Structure formats: structure tokens, C-alpha cells
C-alpha positions as CSV (number, residue, x, y, z in Angstrom):
1,V,-21.3,-33.1,16.8
2,T,-23.8,-35.7,15.5
3,G,-25.4,-33.0,13.3
4,Y,-22.2,-31.9,11.8
5,A,-21.0,-35.4,11.2
6,Q,-24.3,-36.3,9.4
7,G,-24.0,-33.2,7.3
8,T,-25.9,-29.9,7.3
9,R,-26.2,-26.7,5.3
10,F,-23.4,-25.1,3.3
11,G,-21.6,-28.4,2.7
12,I,-20.7,-28.9,6.3
13,R,-19.9,-32.6,6.9
14,L,-17.5,-35.1,8.5
15,D,-15.1,-36.2,5.8
16,A,-13.5,-39.7,5.5
17,D,-10.3,-38.3,7.0
18,G,-12.0,-37.3,10.2
19,L,-11.8,-33.6,9.5
20,L,-14.7,-31.3,9.0
21,A,-15.3,-30.1,5.4
22,A,-17.3,-26.9,4.9
23,G,-18.3,-24.3,2.5
24,E,-19.8,-23.5,-0.9
25,P,-19.5,-20.7,-3.4
26,G,-21.0,-17.4,-2.5
27,V,-21.0,-18.0,1.3
28,A,-18.5,-16.9,4.0
29,L,-18.7,-19.4,6.8
30,T,-15.7,-18.7,9.1
31,W,-15.2,-15.7,11.4
32,M,-13.4,-14.2,8.4
33,D,-16.8,-13.5,6.9
34,A,-16.5,-10.2,5.0
35,K,-18.7,-10.0,1.9
36,A,-19.3,-7.0,-0.3
37,G,-22.3,-7.6,-2.6
38,E,-21.5,-10.9,-4.3
39,W,-17.8,-10.6,-3.5
40,V,-16.7,-13.1,-0.8
41,V,-13.4,-11.6,0.3
42,T,-12.0,-14.7,2.1
43,P,-14.2,-17.7,1.0
44,R,-11.9,-20.3,2.7
45,I,-13.9,-23.3,1.3
46,G,-12.6,-26.7,2.3
47,K,-11.0,-27.3,5.7
48,P,-10.0,-24.1,7.5
49,V,-7.4,-24.6,10.2
50,E,-9.2,-23.0,13.1
51,V,-12.4,-24.9,12.3
52,E,-10.5,-28.1,12.4
53,A,-8.9,-27.1,15.8
54,L,-12.3,-26.5,17.2
55,W,-13.7,-29.7,15.7
56,L,-11.0,-31.9,17.0
57,N,-11.2,-30.4,20.4
58,A,-14.9,-31.1,20.4
59,L,-14.4,-34.6,19.2
60,S,-11.9,-35.2,22.0
61,I,-14.5,-34.1,24.6
62,A,-17.2,-36.2,22.9
63,G,-14.9,-39.2,22.9
64,A,-15.2,-39.4,26.6
65,F,-18.9,-40.3,26.0
66,S,-18.8,-42.4,22.9
67,R,-16.1,-44.6,21.3
68,R,-17.4,-43.4,17.9
69,W,-16.1,-39.9,18.5
70,K,-12.8,-41.1,20.1
71,E,-12.0,-43.0,16.9
72,A,-13.0,-40.1,14.7
73,C,-10.8,-37.8,16.8
74,A,-7.8,-40.1,16.4
75,R,-8.4,-40.3,12.6
76,G,-8.9,-36.6,12.3
77,S,-5.8,-35.8,14.4
78,E,-3.6,-38.0,12.3
79,S,-5.0,-36.4,9.1
80,F,-4.4,-32.9,10.5
81,R,-0.8,-33.6,11.2
82,A,-0.3,-35.0,7.7
83,K,-2.1,-32.3,5.8
84,F,-1.6,-29.0,7.7
85,W,2.1,-28.7,8.4
86,N,3.8,-26.4,5.9
87,A,7.4,-27.5,6.3
88,P,9.0,-24.8,4.1
89,G,7.1,-22.1,5.9
90,G,7.5,-23.5,9.4
91,C,3.8,-23.0,10.0
92,L,0.3,-24.4,9.3
93,Y,-1.6,-23.9,6.1
94,D,-4.6,-21.8,6.5
95,V,-7.0,-24.1,4.5
96,V,-6.4,-27.6,3.1
97,D,-8.5,-29.4,0.5
98,V,-9.3,-26.0,-0.8
99,D,-12.6,-25.9,-2.7
100,H,-13.0,-29.5,-1.7
101,R,-10.1,-30.6,-3.9
102,S,-8.0,-33.2,-2.2
103,G,-4.4,-31.9,-1.6
104,A,-5.1,-28.3,-2.6
105,V,-3.7,-25.9,0.1
106,D,-3.9,-22.2,0.9
107,P,-0.5,-21.1,2.2
108,A,-1.7,-17.6,3.2
109,F,0.0,-16.7,6.5
110,R,-2.9,-15.9,8.9
111,P,-3.4,-16.0,12.7
112,N,-6.0,-18.7,12.5
113,Q,-3.4,-21.3,13.2
114,V,-2.9,-20.2,16.8
115,L,-6.0,-22.1,17.8
116,A,-4.4,-25.3,16.6
117,I,-0.9,-24.8,18.1
118,G,-1.9,-24.3,21.7
119,G,-4.6,-21.6,21.7
120,L,-7.2,-24.3,22.6
121,P,-6.8,-26.9,25.3
122,I,-5.6,-29.6,22.9
123,A,-2.7,-28.7,20.6
124,L,-2.8,-30.6,17.3
125,V,1.0,-30.5,16.5
126,G,4.1,-31.3,18.4
127,A,6.0,-28.9,20.6
128,D,8.8,-28.2,18.1
129,Q,6.3,-27.4,15.3
130,A,4.2,-25.3,17.7
131,R,7.2,-23.3,18.8
132,R,8.3,-22.7,15.2
133,A,4.9,-21.6,14.1
134,L,4.4,-19.3,17.1
135,D,7.8,-17.6,16.5
136,A,6.7,-17.0,12.9
137,V,3.3,-15.6,14.1
138,E,5.0,-13.3,16.6
139,R,7.5,-12.1,13.9
140,R,5.0,-11.6,11.1
141,L,1.6,-10.9,12.7
142,W,2.0,-9.6,16.2
143,T,1.4,-5.9,17.0
144,P,0.9,-4.2,20.4
145,M,-2.8,-4.0,19.5
146,G,-3.4,-7.6,18.5
147,L,-2.6,-9.9,15.6
148,R,-2.8,-9.0,11.9
149,S,-5.3,-11.0,10.0
150,L,-2.8,-11.4,7.1
151,A,1.0,-11.1,6.9
152,P,2.4,-7.9,5.3
153,G,3.5,-8.6,1.7
154,A,1.0,-11.3,1.1
155,P,-1.3,-11.0,-2.0
156,G,-4.3,-8.9,-1.1
157,Y,-2.7,-7.5,2.1
158,S,-4.3,-4.2,3.2
159,P,-2.4,-2.3,5.8
160,Q,-5.3,0.0,6.8
161,Y,-9.0,-0.2,7.4
162,L,-10.1,2.8,5.4
163,G,-12.4,3.9,2.6
164,N,-15.9,3.2,1.4
165,V,-17.8,0.1,2.4
166,R,-16.3,-2.1,-0.3
167,E,-12.8,-1.0,0.5
168,R,-13.3,-1.5,4.3
169,D,-14.8,-5.0,3.8
170,G,-11.9,-5.8,1.5
171,A,-9.4,-4.9,4.3
172,Y,-11.4,-6.4,7.2
173,H,-9.6,-9.8,7.3
174,Q,-6.8,-8.9,4.9
175,G,-4.4,-7.2,7.4
176,T,-6.6,-5.5,9.9
177,V,-5.4,-6.1,13.5
178,W,-7.8,-8.0,15.8
179,P,-7.3,-7.8,19.6
180,W,-9.2,-11.0,20.4
181,L,-6.5,-13.1,18.8
182,I,-4.1,-12.1,21.5
183,G,-6.0,-14.5,23.8
184,P,-5.3,-17.8,22.0
185,F,-1.9,-16.5,20.9
186,V,-0.8,-16.0,24.5
187,E,-2.3,-19.3,25.6
188,A,-0.3,-21.0,22.9
189,W,2.9,-19.0,23.6
190,V,2.8,-19.8,27.3
191,R,2.0,-23.5,26.7
192,S,4.9,-23.8,24.3
193,R,7.2,-22.7,27.1
194,G,5.9,-25.2,29.7
195,S,3.3,-22.9,31.3
196,T,5.8,-21.8,33.8
197,A,5.3,-18.8,36.1
198,A,8.2,-17.2,34.3
199,A,6.6,-17.7,30.9
200,K,3.3,-16.2,32.2
201,R,5.1,-13.2,33.6
202,E,6.9,-12.6,30.3
203,A,3.8,-13.0,28.2
204,R,1.9,-10.6,30.4
205,Q,4.6,-8.0,30.0
206,R,5.3,-8.5,26.3
207,F,1.8,-9.1,24.9
208,L,-0.8,-7.9,27.3
209,A,0.7,-4.8,28.8
210,P,0.8,-2.8,25.5
211,L,-2.8,-3.7,24.7
212,L,-4.0,-2.8,28.2
213,R,-2.2,0.6,28.1
214,H,-4.1,1.3,24.8
215,V,-7.4,0.3,26.2
216,E,-6.9,2.4,29.4
């Protein structure tokens, strides 16, 4: 945490708003890291939503050991709520302060937001917003095999992972379904319904059973 806050490679640093800025041209830093030659398919330079979720969860833990991080977490959490909620879309922006330009946002509808709305121990938005975003994720991204990496109809959406290396790299995070995302999605979905036994049963049947049938 100290190293990130002080600043390190690729423009990674703690910004004045308490959030983690990261990225520079020509580098793919997030898990959406496909690159074909010099083409970075999803550069996501700025403040990607899942990175901020991981960062603020880490600051919350670090705050138990140092007041410095507790204050940074409070500042970052307030900034997150102010910057990431996309009211017209009923979801979170995928990246804010895009290309390190204050106020610039990327509205691409991607699954990364599930880590911020209950997919990690500390949710960064209120229950009503989390429920709205999760309903949108289920409606637009969920499949029996996992979550799409980009909503159908979005610019650059690729429905199939096919073709030569460049074509496959171009589709890798532009629509391709990823099973691992079911984990944080289900965590968030269950939490948004009070983590009741009934919610867990329903989630197991609706979201896990189809995936397990496929794997088996």
C-alpha cells in the first residue's frame, strides 16, 4: 500500500482524491490486458472501477493499523461514490478520469463493476444502487457460462472468440464470456438480498448450477 501510494511504474500512484491512478500509453495494466503488436485493445488508463474496489478494500484493512490509511480510505470512498455512479445507466462507469483527464469517463458496460457493488467484502455504493447495477449486469452480461466482458451492442463488441491471433486478442475482453466473474457476481447478488439462506439457494440454482452442469 505504501509503495502504491508513493508511486511506482506505469503511472501508478495515490491521487489527491484518495483513488489509485494508473496507466500510460502502450501498456495494458488491468486483467483486461489483451495486446496485439502495438494495439492495446482495452487500455483503461485512469481509474478502472475494479482496481479502485481492490484499492479501497485494501485501504480499509490497512486503516486498522494506521490512521493514515483510514483517512485515505474515507477520502477515496467519498470520491468513488461521487465519480463512479452513472445515474442514467443505473450502473457504474468502467473507468473515470480517463487518460488522467479529470472528469472524463468511460461508460462501457462491463462486468468489472461487480467487484465494487458487493463482489468484495466492502461494497462501495449503497444497497439501492448496488441492486440496480446488479439487475443490469444480470440482464446484459450474464450467461450460463459466466459474464460477458462487454455488453452486446456496445462499440467494439465481439460475440465470438474466433479467427487469427489479432482477431482473437480483439475479442478477448470485448464480449468473450469469463466464468471466474460468476464468483464476485454471486457474492454481490447474495449480499444485495441480505445474505439470507433463501438468497443463497436461489443463487446456487440460477447462477451456479448451469455452469457446473457444463463443467461436468
